[in-house]
C-alpha positions as CSV (number, residue, x, y, z in Angstrom):
1,M,0.0,0.0,0.0
2,P,1.5,3.5,-0.9
3,P,2.5,5.5,2.1
4,L,0.0,8.2,1.3
5,T,-2.8,5.7,1.3
6,L,-1.5,4.1,4.5
7,L,-1.4,7.4,6.3
8,H,-4.9,8.3,5.0
9,A,-6.3,4.9,6.3
10,F,-4.4,5.1,9.6
11,F,-5.8,8.5,10.6
12,G,-9.2,7.6,9.3
13,F,-9.2,4.6,11.7
14,I,-8.1,6.7,14.5
15,A,-10.8,9.1,13.9
16,L,-13.4,6.4,13.6
17,I,-12.5,5.0,17.0
18,V,-11.9,8.2,19.2
19,A,-15.0,10.0,18.2
20,P,-17.3,7.7,20.1
21,L,-15.0,7.9,23.1
22,A,-15.5,11.8,23.1
23,M,-19.2,11.3,22.7
24,I,-19.6,9.2,25.9
25,S,-17.1,11.4,27.9
26,R,-18.3,14.1,30.3
27,K,-18.9,17.0,28.0
28,G,-16.3,19.5,28.4
29,G,-14.3,17.4,30.8
30,D,-10.7,16.6,30.4
31,W,-11.1,13.3,28.5
32,H,-13.9,14.7,26.3
33,R,-11.3,17.4,25.3
34,R,-8.4,14.9,24.9
35,W,-10.5,12.5,22.6
36,G,-12.0,15.6,20.8
37,K,-8.6,17.0,20.0
38,T,-7.2,13.7,18.9
39,Y,-10.3,13.4,16.6
40,F,-9.9,16.9,15.2
41,W,-6.1,16.4,14.3
42,S,-6.8,13.0,13.0
43,M,-9.4,14.4,10.6
44,A,-7.1,17.2,9.7
45,M,-4.6,14.6,8.5
46,V,-7.3,12.6,6.7
47,A,-8.2,15.8,4.9
48,V,-4.7,16.6,3.9
49,T,-4.0,13.0,2.8
50,G,-7.3,12.9,1.1
51,V,-6.5,15.9,-0.9
52,G,-3.1,14.6,-1.8
53,L,-4.6,11.3,-3.0
54,G,-7.1,13.2,-5.0
55,V,-4.3,15.2,-6.7
56,V,-2.1,12.3,-7.3
57,R,-4.9,10.1,-8.7
58,E,-6.4,13.1,-10.5
59,N,-9.6,12.3,-8.6
60,W,-10.6,16.0,-7.9
61,L,-14.1,14.9,-6.4
62,M,-12.1,12.8,-3.8
63,A,-10.0,16.0,-2.9
64,M,-13.2,18.1,-2.8
65,V,-15.0,15.5,-0.4
66,A,-12.1,15.8,1.9
67,V,-12.4,19.5,2.2
68,F,-16.2,19.0,2.7
69,A,-15.5,16.8,5.7
70,F,-12.9,18.8,7.3
71,H,-15.0,22.0,7.0
72,M,-17.6,20.5,9.3
73,I,-14.9,19.3,11.8
74,A,-13.1,22.6,11.6
75,S,-16.3,24.6,12.1
76,G,-17.4,22.6,15.0
77,Y,-13.8,23.0,16.6
78,R,-13.7,26.8,16.1
79,A,-17.2,27.2,17.7
80,L,-15.4,26.5,21.0
81,Y,-13.5,29.8,20.5
82,L,-16.5,31.8,19.2
83,K,-18.8,31.6,22.2
84,R,-19.6,35.2,22.4
85,L,-20.9,36.0,18.9
86,H,-24.2,37.0,20.5
87,E,-22.2,39.7,22.4
88,G,-20.7,41.2,19.2
89,Q,-17.6,39.0,18.9
90,R,-16.3,38.7,15.4
91,P,-15.0,35.7,13.5
92,Q,-11.3,35.8,12.7
93,L,-9.8,35.6,9.3
94,M,-9.3,31.9,9.5
95,D,-13.1,31.4,10.1
96,R,-13.8,33.6,7.0
97,I,-11.3,31.7,4.9
98,L,-12.7,28.3,6.1
99,M,-16.2,29.4,5.2
100,I,-15.4,30.9,1.8
101,S,-13.3,27.9,0.6
102,A,-15.9,25.5,1.9
103,G,-18.5,27.5,0.1
104,I,-16.6,27.2,-3.2
105,V,-15.8,23.4,-2.9
106,N,-19.3,22.5,-1.8
107,S,-20.7,24.6,-4.7
108,G,-18.6,22.5,-7.0
109,I,-19.6,19.2,-5.5
110,F,-23.3,20.2,-5.8
111,L,-23.0,21.6,-9.2
112,W,-21.2,18.5,-10.6
113,G,-23.9,16.2,-9.0
114,A,-26.9,18.3,-10.0
115,V,-25.8,18.9,-13.6
116,N,-25.2,15.1,-14.1
117,L,-28.6,14.4,-12.7
118,A,-30.1,16.9,-15.0
119,L,-28.4,15.3,-17.9
120,G,-30.0,12.0,-17.0
121,H,-27.0,10.3,-15.4
122,R,-28.8,8.5,-12.5
123,T,-25.7,6.7,-11.3
124,S,-24.6,6.8,-7.7
125,G,-21.8,9.4,-8.3
126,P,-24.2,12.2,-9.0
127,I,-26.7,11.2,-6.2
128,I,-23.8,11.1,-3.7
129,F,-22.3,14.4,-4.7
130,T,-25.6,16.2,-5.0
131,A,-26.5,15.1,-1.4
132,F,-23.0,16.0,0.0
133,G,-23.1,19.3,-1.8
134,V,-26.4,20.2,-0.2
135,I,-25.4,19.4,3.2
136,G,-22.1,21.1,2.8
137,L,-23.8,24.3,1.5
138,L,-26.2,24.2,4.5
139,F,-23.2,24.1,6.9
140,V,-21.8,27.1,5.2
141,W,-25.0,29.0,5.3
142,R,-25.2,28.1,9.1
143,D,-21.7,29.6,9.7
144,F,-22.7,32.8,7.7
145,Q,-25.7,33.2,9.9
146,R,-23.7,32.8,13.1
147,F,-21.2,35.2,11.9
148,Y,-23.2,38.0,10.6
149,S,-26.8,37.8,11.6
150,H,-28.1,39.4,14.9
151,N,-28.4,36.0,16.7
152,N,-29.0,36.4,20.3
153,D,-28.9,32.7,21.2
154,K,-25.9,32.5,23.6
155,R,-25.7,28.8,23.0
156,A,-25.4,28.9,19.3
157,W,-21.8,27.9,19.6
158,L,-22.8,24.6,21.5
159,Y,-25.3,23.6,18.6
160,A,-22.6,24.5,16.0
161,H,-19.9,22.4,18.0
162,I,-22.3,19.4,18.3
163,T,-23.5,19.5,14.5
164,G,-20.0,20.3,13.3
165,F,-18.2,17.3,14.9
166,L,-21.0,14.9,14.5
167,G,-21.6,15.8,10.9
168,G,-17.8,15.1,10.3
169,Y,-18.2,11.9,12.0
170,I,-20.9,10.9,9.6
171,A,-18.5,11.7,6.8
172,T,-15.9,9.4,8.4
173,V,-18.5,6.6,8.8
174,S,-19.5,7.2,5.2
175,A,-15.9,6.7,3.9
176,F,-15.4,3.5,6.0
177,S,-18.8,2.1,4.7
178,A,-17.9,3.0,1.0
179,V,-14.6,1.1,1.3
180,N,-15.7,-1.9,3.5
181,L,-19.4,-2.5,3.0
182,E,-19.6,-3.4,-0.6
183,M,-22.4,-5.8,-0.1
184,L,-24.7,-2.7,0.4
185,Q,-26.3,-1.9,-3.0
186,P,-26.9,0.3,-4.7
187,R,-23.5,2.2,-4.5
188,W,-25.0,5.4,-3.2
189,L,-26.5,3.6,-0.2
190,Q,-22.9,2.6,1.0
191,W,-22.2,6.3,1.1
192,L,-25.5,7.8,2.2
193,W,-26.8,5.4,4.9
194,P,-24.8,7.1,7.7
195,T,-26.4,10.5,6.7
196,L,-29.9,9.0,6.6
197,I,-29.5,7.8,10.1
198,G,-27.1,10.4,11.5
199,V,-28.8,13.6,10.6
200,P,-32.1,12.9,12.3
201,L,-30.1,11.7,15.5
202,I,-28.1,15.0,15.4
203,M,-31.4,16.9,15.2
204,L,-32.9,15.0,18.0
205,W,-29.6,15.5,20.1
206,V,-29.8,19.4,19.6
207,R,-33.6,19.4,20.3
208,H,-32.8,17.4,23.5
209,Y,-30.5,20.3,24.7
210,R,-32.7,23.0,23.6
211,R,-35.6,21.5,25.7
212,K,-33.3,21.3,28.8
213,F,-32.3,24.9,28.4
214,A,-36.0,25.9,27.8
215,A,-36.9,24.1,31.0
216,G,-34.5,26.1,33.0
217,G,-31.3,24.1,32.6
218,R,-28.0,25.9,32.8
219,S,-24.9,25.1,30.5
220,R,-22.6,24.9,33.6
221,T,-24.9,22.1,35.2
222,L,-24.8,20.1,32.0
223,F,-21.2,20.5,30.9
224,D,-17.8,21.5,32.0
225,I,-17.8,24.9,30.4
226,R,-14.7,27.0,29.9
227,I,-14.7,30.2,27.9
228,R,-11.8,30.2,25.5
229,V,-10.1,33.1,24.1
230,Q,-10.1,33.5,20.4
231,R,-7.0,32.4,18.6
């Protein structure tokens, strides 16, 4: 196996394993942070090697999907440093670059899929990339709203953190499924079943916390909250 492929598979496996450990750890606690950082940096390496493999193999869609997945992870990670947007805190240059680059890439993914579907190509590729493009653009739009709309929800960072990291994990499981679950047919199902299951679960998880807060729950009683400085 070529070294770049080996690195890509290795860090993807690490990300696949440590993400559930972060999920079951005390939210905001030391182990949650350790596993979360390990997951973030593993996914960063997955994205870098994925782009590299896409370039080497001239598979530009593979490279674009790597950026698609990393945007969700990075957006969820940066949310920890943007907890005071409701008080007028502004996103940094890296946040804007991340949002704009993800918008360009996800637009390309969506257009490639949508145009091929419009031309009558009902194969798995156009279906997969149309779905990923729509999801990626929704994440970009969510970031734009958080950064520039007058949002008074002081817990918007929490929901962005949850959806970003879990959305990235769905992408990780999707890649694992596409490589290892070839028995699932048609091909698009290998890629999209984690999305079909995971997105409703994310929505339920966010709704669970919204209800707790609406009932009078406080962040510091549910999580180990630490306000981070922007960097």
